[in-house]
C-alpha positions in Angstrom: -13.3 -13.1 1.4 -11.1 -11.8 -1.5 -8.1 -13.8 -2.9 -5.7 -11.4 -1.5 -7.3 -11.9 2.1 -7.7 -15.8 1.5 -3.3 -15.7 0.5 -3.1 -13.4 3.5 -5.2 -16.1 6.0 -2.5 -18.9 4.4 0.5 -16.8 5.2 0.1 -16.1 8.6 -0.6 -19.7 9.2 2.4 -20.4 8.0 2.5 -21.3 4.7 5.7 -19.4 2.9 4.6 -20.0 -1.0 1.4 -17.9 0.0 3.8 -14.8 0.6 5.2 -15.3 -3.0 1.9 -15.5 -4.6 0.8 -12.4 -3.0 3.8 -10.6 -4.2 3.0 -12.4 -7.6 -0.4 -10.9 -7.4 0.3 -7.4 -6.5 2.9 -6.1 -8.5 0.2 -5.2 -10.7 -0.5 -2.6 -8.0 3.3 -1.4 -7.8 3.6 -0.7 -11.6 0.5 1.2 -11.5 2.4 3.2 -8.5 5.7 3.3 -10.4 4.2 5.1 -13.4 3.2 8.0 -11.3 7.3 8.2 -10.5 8.5 8.2 -14.0 10.6 10.5 -15.9 12.5 11.4 -13.5 15.7 9.6 -14.9 15.1 6.3 -12.6 15.1 3.3 -14.4 11.6 1.5 -13.9 12.6 -1.7 -13.2 14.8 -0.2 -10.0 11.9 1.6 -9.2 9.4 -1.6 -9.5 11.7 -3.4 -7.7 11.9 -1.3 -4.5 8.4 -0.9 -4.6 8.3 -4.7 -4.5 10.2 -4.2 -1.1 7.5 -2.3 0.1 4.6 -4.7 -0.7 6.6 -7.4 0.8 6.9 -5.4 4.1 3.0 -4.8 4.0 2.3 -8.6 3.5 4.6 -9.0 6.4 3.0 -6.6 8.5 -0.5 -6.6 7.9 -3.1 -7.7 10.4 -6.1 -9.6 8.7 -7.9 -8.1 11.7 -7.5 -4.9 10.0 -10.9 -3.1 8.3 -9.3 -2.3 5.7 -8.4 -3.6 2.0 -4.9 -4.9 1.7 -4.0 -2.8 -1.5 -5.5 0.5 0.6 -2.7 -0.7 3.0 0.2 -1.4 0.9 -0.1 1.7 -1.2 1.6 4.2 0.9 3.9 1.4 2.1 5.2 1.0 -1.5 4.8 4.3 -2.4 7.3 5.4 1.2 9.8 3.1 -0.3 10.0 4.2 -3.5 10.3 7.7 -2.0 12.8 6.8 0.3 14.8 5.5 -2.9 14.7 8.4 -4.3 15.6 10.5 -1.1 18.7 8.0 -0.4 19.9 8.3 -4.3 20.2 12.1 -4.0 17.4 12.6 -6.1 15.1 14.0 -3.5 16.9 16.3 -1.1 15.9 18.0 1.9 17.9 21.2 2.8 19.0 22.1 6.2 16.9 25.1 6.3 13.2 23.2 5.4 14.2 20.8 7.9 15.1 23.5 10.8 11.9 25.0 9.3 9.9 22.1 9.9 11.2 21.4 13.7 10.0 25.1 14.7 6.9 24.8 13.0 6.3 21.2 14.5 7.1 22.6 17.8 5.2 26.1 17.2 2.1 23.7 16.2 2.4 21.5 19.3 2.5 24.7 21.6 -0.8 26.0 20.1 -2.6 23.3 20.4 -2.2 22.9 23.9 -2.7 26.7 24.6 -5.9 26.7 22.1 -7.5 23.6 22.9 -7.8 23.3 18.7 -5.5 22.6 15.6 -4.1 25.8 14.7 -4.0 27.4 11.3 -0.7 27.8 9.0 -1.0 31.5 9.4 -1.2 31.0 13.4 1.3 28.8 13.3 3.9 31.1 10.9 3.1 33.8 13.5 4.3 31.7 16.1 7.7 30.3 14.6 8.6 33.2 12.4 8.6 31.1 9.1 6.7 32.4 6.2 3.4 30.2 5.1 5.0 29.3 2.1 7.9 28.1 3.6 6.4 26.0 6.3 4.1 24.2 3.9 7.2 23.4 1.7 9.0 22.1 5.1 6.2 20.4 6.0 5.6 18.4 2.7 9.0 17.6 2.5 9.7 16.2 6.0 6.5 14.4 6.3 7.4 10.5 6.7 5.5 8.7 3.5 5.0 5.4 4.6 2.8 5.4 7.7 -0.7 4.5 7.2 -1.5 6.9 9.7 0.7 10.2 8.5 -1.3 13.2 7.7 -2.5 13.7 4.5 -1.4 17.0 3.8 0.5 19.8 5.8 -2.5 21.5 6.6 -4.9 18.7 7.1 -5.4 16.1 10.0 -7.0 13.9 8.0 -5.0 10.6 7.9 -4.1 8.5 4.7 -6.1 5.5 5.6 -9.4 7.3 6.4 -8.8 9.0 2.9 -8.1 5.2 1.4 -11.4 3.6 2.5 -11.4 0.0 2.7 -14.0 -0.2 0.0 -11.6 1.7 -2.6 -10.7 -0.5 -5.3 -7.5 -0.5 -6.9 -8.2 2.0 -9.3 -9.7 4.9 -6.8 -6.7 4.2 -5.1 -4.3 4.9 -8.2 -6.0 8.0 -9.1 -5.9 9.4 -5.6 -2.0 8.2 -6.3 -2.4 10.9 -8.8 -3.6 13.6 -7.4 -0.8 13.5 -4.6 1.2 13.5 -7.7 -0.1 16.7 -9.3 -0.3 18.1 -5.5 3.6 17.8 -4.8 4.1 19.4 -8.1 2.5 22.6 -7.1 4.5 25.5 -5.8 4.0 25.4 -1.6 0.7 28.4 -1.9 -0.7 26.9 -4.8 -1.3 23.4 -2.8 -2.4 25.0 0.3 -5.3 26.8 -1.9 -6.2 23.8 -3.6 -6.1 21.3 -0.3 -7.9 24.3 1.9 -10.8 24.6 -1.0 -11.4 21.2 -2.1 -9.9 18.8 1.1 -11.2 21.2 3.9 -14.1 23.0 1.9 -13.7 26.6 2.6 -14.5 29.3 0.4 -12.3 31.4 -1.4 -13.1 34.3 1.1 -12.1 32.2 4.3 -8.9 30.9 2.3 -7.7 34.4 1.6 -6.9 35.3 5.2 -4.9 32.0 6.0 -2.5 32.5 2.8 -2.5 36.2 3.7 -3.7 37.3 -0.3 -7.0 39.3 -1.3 -10.0 36.6 -2.2 -9.3 37.8 -5.6 -5.6 36.6 -5.6 -7.0 33.2 -4.7 -8.9 33.3 -7.4 -6.5 33.5 -10.1 -4.5 31.3 -8.3 -7.1 28.5 -8.3 -7.6 29.2 -12.2 -4.1 29.4 -12.9 -3.4 26.0 -11.2 -6.3 24.4 -13.0 -5.2 25.7 -16.7 -1.9 23.8 -16.1 -3.8 20.6 -15.2 -5.9 21.0 -17.9 -3.2 21.3 -20.7 -1.7 18.3 -19.1 1.1 20.0 -17.6 0.9 18.6 -13.8 -0.8 14.9 -15.1 
């Protein structure tokens, strides 16, 4: 049993001092996450305090019977608290148009899933609700609930965050995955969709082309352009 789990068991058994120790022990994780949100004009201390609120929520809500490491469970709750703070503070805004597009998209996806008996493609959802694929991707991303352990990892994926952050992941791997999410969040909708389909869904460029509505050559060019930007540290 690791130190976090020992302290969690003590806290669940009524030892309130174990809660404070847990918070102290895991503030390093909070600061690692804060680094991914720095540079936006917000004081890092404010973000750390906000992240600590998410950490405390994770401590209070964690069930010791969960088959997952505490850090794995805590990461999305910390991120969610920080994103909510930034959104409420006006630094992250979701337009009314995007909210309406997301509503149309979710409704169309439910209808198509029931009719087709499978998860519809973004192109099928787009055709159903009359919203472009690019706008749908952006709308789904903007309105996604960020702090749910069971939230969808990306707008066109059914893979859950808890499934991606396996119980065997250590803190460094978790933070690396946060970095990947940070990079994806800064891409244009079409760029993001192509990378998710290519490297998280395992599709070929030829398979991706009809989904996003471009040629295979264009998919290749977009992919190459994104990796050039990543290598130049523009997206890190």
